[in-house]
N, C-alpha and C positions, 0 to 999 in steps of 0.2 A: 584451586591457587587462581587467585585473582591476578589482574595487572595491577600495577603500581599506582595511578591513576584508580581504581576501580576501587582498590581493597583501603588505599589511604582516606577515600571518600574527599577526593580532591576536585571531583567531575562538579561542573556549576560554581564553583568558589570563585568569585571576585576580589580583586585586591583589597577591598576592608573586610569583609569575610577572614581573609588571610589573616591580618592584621589581627582582627580581634582576637583571633585564634593564637598569636603570636603572645599576645596578651596574659597568657593563662602560665607562662612563665616567668612575668615579670619579677616573682618570690626570689628569685634566683638571683636578680641582681641587684636587690636590695642588701644595704650595708650589714642588717640583721638577718640575713637568708637562713643562716642557720636556725634561729630562734622560730622562723616560718616553718620550715623544715620540720623540726619535731612539732609545733602545733598541727600539723598537717599528720604526725605522724600519730598521734594522740586521737585527732579525729578519727582515723583509718583502722585505731585499735579500737573503738568505740562501734565504726561498722561492722566489725568481724563478730560482732554480739549482737547485729540488728538492729542496733540505736544509730538509726538514721539521722534523725533529727535530735539535738544537742546541743546543750545552753552552754553559756561559759564557765559554771560552776563543774557539769562534767565533764569539760574538757582541762578543766583546771585539776579535775579528781584524775583523769587516766595521765594527764602530765606528769602527777605526783609517783604513779605507779611506775612510770617510765625512768625516774629518777632514782627508782630504787630497783628495778631489775636492768640499769647502764648507769652505773654508779660514776660520775665523774664526769659525764657529758655535757652538763648544763655550766659550762665557765664564761669566762669572760669574753671569749668568740660567739658566744651568745647572746652575749647582751647582759649578762649575769641572773641567770633563772631566776634566784630567790629573791631578784630585787623586783619580779615582775608580777604585779598586782592586776586585780580584776580588771580595771580599766584598761591599763596597756596589754591582753589579753584580747578585750574587747576590741580594741584599736586595730590590731593586727588581723582579728579576723572580720572587721568591716573591710579591711584594706585587699583580704583575700576575695572578699562579695564585689569589691569594686573589680578586681582581676576576672573575675568569673570563673575563679577556683570552686568557691561556694557558694550555696543560695542562702541570703538572709530572710528570714520570715517572722512576723510577729505573733506571738503566741499570747494573750491577753487571760489566757484560762492559766498559765503561772503564777499570776498574780495575786497572792494572800494577803494582801491588805490593801486599801487605797493609796497612800504612798507607793508601795510595789506596781500598783497598777499605771499610775502616773509617770513611771520612769520607765524605758524603752525594755521589753521582755522581749528580745529575739531569738530566735534559733538557729541555727547555722544547719545546713547539708550540703555534703559533696555534689556538683554540678557534674552531669556525665563525664563532659569534656574536660573539666578540673580532676576531676580523678584519672581519667586517661594520662593529662599533665603529670599529676604528682605521682603516679607507676612509671611513667616514663623516665624521672630525674630518678627515681630508685634504682630503675635496672642499671642506667648508667653507673649509679654509685656501686654499684653492686655487682656490678660487672670485673670478672675477671680474665686476664691475656691468657692464661694457663687453661682455660676450659675448652678452649678452640680444637675442632678434631673432624676429620671427616668420619662418618658414620657409616662403615661397610656391609654391619649386618640388615641394614634397613632395606635392600633390595631383595631379599627372601623373603620379607615380611609385604611387600609392594606385590610382588608376583604372586603370593597367595591372596591376597586381596582380589587383584585382578582377576583371577581365575575364578575364585567365589563369588564376584561381582558379575562374572559371564553366567555363571550357572543360577545363580538368584535371579538376574532379570529374564532368561529362559524360564525359569519356572514361575515368573512372576510374584516373588515376595517383594512387595515393597518396602518393607521395614529393614530387610536383611540388605536388600540396594542402597538404601539410605544409610545403615551404618557402614556399610563396605567403600562408597564413594565418600564417605564424611571422614575415615578411617586414610584412606587413600590422599585426599586432600591437607589433613594433617601432617603426614608423612613427608610429602612433597613440599610442603612452607618450612617444615625442620629441616627436611636434608636442603633444601636451597637456601637458609639464613647459615645453615655449620657451613657449609663449602664455602659461601660470601665470609664469614667470618674468616674461617682459617685461611684463606688466601689474604687477608688483608691482616692477618697478625703474622703470617710468613712473610709479608711485605715488611713492615717493621722490624720481625729480627733481624732480617736483612739487612736494612739499613742502620741498622743499631750494632752490628755486632763489632765495630771497631773497638767500642767502650765494654761488651759482653762477649770476649771470643771464646775465653772459659767456658761460659753456660752454651755457646752454639755448640763448643766442641764434646761437650758434656751429652748433650740430645742428641746429637747429628744420629746416630745410626736408629736411633729410635723414629726420627724422624722422616728418614730417609725408607725404614722396613714400612712405617706407619702409611705414607702417599704408597708405595708399592703394590704393599696387599691390597689397597682401595683401587686403584688404575685394574690389577688383576681380576679384581670381585667385577667391578664394572663390566669390563671386558666382557666376561663370562657370560653376566646375567642379561646385558644390552639387549642382544638376538632373542631373548626369551621372553624380556618385556615390549620388544615391539610386538611379536607375536600374540603377546597375548592379548595387548590394548586393540590387537585386531579384532580377535576372538571375541572382546566385549564388543565392539563396532558391529561385527558380523548380526548379535542378536539386537540391535535397534538401540541405536543411539538417542533419538527423540523418544523412544517409549521410556528407556532407563532418567533420560533428564526429567522426564514427567514425573517416575514415580517417586522421584528423592526430592523434586519441588513439593509432591503432594504430601510426603512424608516429612517436610520440614515444618519445625515448630513454631517459627518468628512469626510474634504476631503482629509486628508493626510493617509486615514486607505484605504487599500485595501478590499475590498469584504471578500476575508476567514478568513482576521483580524477582519473584524467586525463582521462576525459570530462567530469566536473564540470567541470574547469577549462577543456578549451577552452569548452566552453557558455559560462559567465562572460565568457571573452575574445569570443565571438562577439556578445554580448548587450549589450557596450560598444560592441564597435565598430559596430553595427545604430544604436546611439542617436546616434554621433556626425552619421550619414547620414542619419536619421530623414526621413519628409517631415512629420513637424506635433513641433513644438518640439524639436528636435535641438541637441545639443551645439554642432554647428556653427553654428547661427544664432542661440544664445547667445554663441558667441567673435566672430561678426560684430556683434552689439549692442555686445557690452562695447568692443569696437574702436573701433566709430562713437563711443559715449560717451565711449572715449580722445581720440579726434580732436576731440570737440568739446572737452572739457578742454583741451589744448593749446593749441587755436587761443583760448579765452578768457583762458587765462595767458599767451599772446602779445601778447593786448592789451591786455592791464594791464599786465606789464611794458615795453612801448612806450610807454604813456602815461604811466607813471611816469616813463620817462627824459624824455619830451617834455618834461615838468614839472619836470624836475630834482630833485624830492624820491623820493626811495625809501630802502627801508632802511640802506642803505651811506651814502648822504648826512647821515641824521639820527645815525647814530651818532658821523661825524665831527665834527659842529656838537657832538653833547651831550661828545666828546672836548676839543675848543679851548675850550667855556664850562668844562668841569672844569678844564684844565688854568688858568685865566685867573681862578681863585677866589683869592682872597687869603689864605686859609689850610686846612688841611686839615677843619677843622669845615664851613666852607661847601663845601667838593668833600664830602665824606659829606654832606650836607646837599642838596645838589644830586641827587647820584647816588640817595637814598635817594627822593626826591620822583621821578626820572625811572623808577627800576625798581620803585617801590612797594615800598621796603623799609623792617620798621617793628621794632622792639625784640620781643625774645622775652616773650611774657605767660606768665607761669605761672600755670596753674588749677587747682584742685584740687576734690575735694570727697570725702563719704562713701560708703562702699559699702553697700549695700544689707542685708550681713547682714554686719558686721564680727566677728561670732563665726568665722567659715569664714576668716579672714585671721588669720595670727600677727603679734602685736604686734612681733616680730622682725624681720620682713620687709622688706626694701630696697623701695623705691618701682620699682627695676628689675623684681623679682620676683614684685610683688604684682600681680593682676589688675586689669585698666583698668575705668575707669568710664564713665558715658554723660553728655556734656556739653551744653548745649544751642546753637545756632548761634548764639543775639545774646549768649550770657556769653562765645563764643569771639571773637565778632568786636566788640563793643563793650564788654566787661568789664563788662555790665549783667546781672543776675539776670532772667530771662525773668517777665512776667506776664500775668495773662490778658486784661489789656487792655479796651478797650471793648466792648459787645456789637454784634456787627456787623448789620447792615443784611439782613433777610428779601429774597432775590432772587425776585423774583414776575415770570416770563414769562411772558407775556400769550397768546403764540402757542401754546407747548407746552401750556397750561392749557383755550383753545380744542380745541386738535386732541385732547386727552383726552375734552372733553365730548361734541365730536361725535363721536368712536369709542363711548364711553357710549351715546347714542343710538339709534345704528346696532346696536349689540348687542341695546339693549332693543326695540328694531323689528322684529327677527329674532327673538327670545323671543313675544313677542308674537303674533308670527305662526303658531308654531311650536303655543305653546299653545292658539290658536282651531282651531290643526288636530285636537289632541288631542281636545278638547272635542267636534268635529265627528263625528270619525273614528275614536277611540277609540286605544289602545294595541294590539291583536289581532289576528291576520290580517293581517299586512301589518308589512314592512321601515320603521324609523323610520330617517329621515334625521338629521344629526349635531344639528342645533338642536333636535329633538324629541327626542333620546335627551338631551341637554343638560338640560330641562325636566325631562325624567321625572327623570332622576337628583337633580335639585334639589328637586324634588317626593317623592320619595322618602325623600330624607333626613329633612326635616322630618317626615313618617309615621311612620318608626322613631324619631325623637328622643321624638314625642308618644306613644308605645305607655304603658300603665301595665299591672301587674300587681295584677287583682284573683282572691284566692282562690288565688293560684299559678298561677294562668293568665295570660297574656298577651293582652290584648284588641286591640281592634283598633285602629288609628291614622290619621289625616289631614292631610294638608301640603294646602294653596291656595296662590294666588296671587292675582291681579286677574283673569283669564280663566278658570281650569280648577281643579278640585281633584280630587285623587288619593286615593284611598281603599284600605288593606291589611286587608281582611276575611281570617279565619281560615279555612283551609281544607287539609284533607287530601290534594287533587287537587294544590293549588300552582299556579303559572302561568310563562310564559313569554312574555317579550319580546323580539321580535327588533331589532337596529340593522345599520348599517351597521359598526361596530365590532365586532359578534360579539353572544352571544348571552345575554342574561339571565335567570338562573334564579331566582323565588322560592319554594323549598321551605316549605309551610304556609300559604302565601297566598294569595288570590286578588287581583289588581290592578283597581280600575275606579278609571277615568276619565270623570268627566264636570263 
């Protein structure tokens, strides 16, 4: 299990690189996006039979096979596939090549005559990132909300793999270590994906129950049973899984990861990169079953919270149906009232009152710097200005209004006075200690150091210059006086926070 940034390959990507990768999805935003999708499906069909580099004729033949297999899919929404000639197909492949989804290569060996040689003989193949973009779109199109579930059977498999991993590492079986830790990585990734998908889907179900309360009530028992069984299995296996992880670590984590990296057959990664990759995977796996603040415990709390939300929603729906008033009945009554209104104006007034619809109010104002805006610029191209909320809601310009009374919080004021009194008492005791014991030949505490710094500031501000020389200065409060006397030897004051050096002055406290 890799971190999100590491697994997604996003480390080291700057903004231009990210923009280039977003271009891979440009075909989904074109007007004939369905035609581009079926062209990519035809190339994927050829790729599945190991035809990596394909010509437009091969793509057209694969499209004809798809027409036979999926009759009626190429209609007007795809641009009318029956009217798409070889030139149009080539234009779409060239557009995909410009976006980086496919690579365009020139193959002169395909030219059987001089005339064909003079024409462009291009072959196309998926780029690595382009194929990932295509499969990502296909996964979104094929996703089904009802497939979401929490797998409770995976815990026993994870426990068996952890125990077998400890035995394999203890026996020095490198291949078995690689197989087991790879299976664990795949299982943890699948469990994380399933849990995230399930809770997202559950949130959508809870938000959409106003329109599908009957569907929710149909599956409520199965939903609650599914989540309760999952939490039961998780509570039962979590201590065992934590012990199994500890047992694996006792056999030597570095040795384990070194054996996994040695058996890793990825050719385009260095040995150090493989080792770093497996270290991240093991750290992520360990976070799932750590004894303290594990991801599995977080998943358990999220599932318990989801159970509470489902029960609360079930109670809300049951009470609404028992009372006979819910969103559905309210809309039906409103529809009957609108249908029975005598004319269209009454119907519009009723709907406006029911849904809080108002006529549009056009607001405007002057820009802070009119010279920056051309007088020929339209309102659509001109920059916007800030409008007050009161002008937008009521149509009235904002005013300063009456001055608001000053809020007096007596409790806070009393607390502040108490804090100030306690601080003054501490400073007074520190000043008395300085007057009696002096500031040298000992370490001053925090309160005494604070008093010395305060009096030192006053003394430095009180110094004067006489005949080009700085004279002495003094600072005092109610209990103690601090004097700065010129001295070539200087003086030093030690405090708990450090040592204060005063070169050229001797400090006296009395």
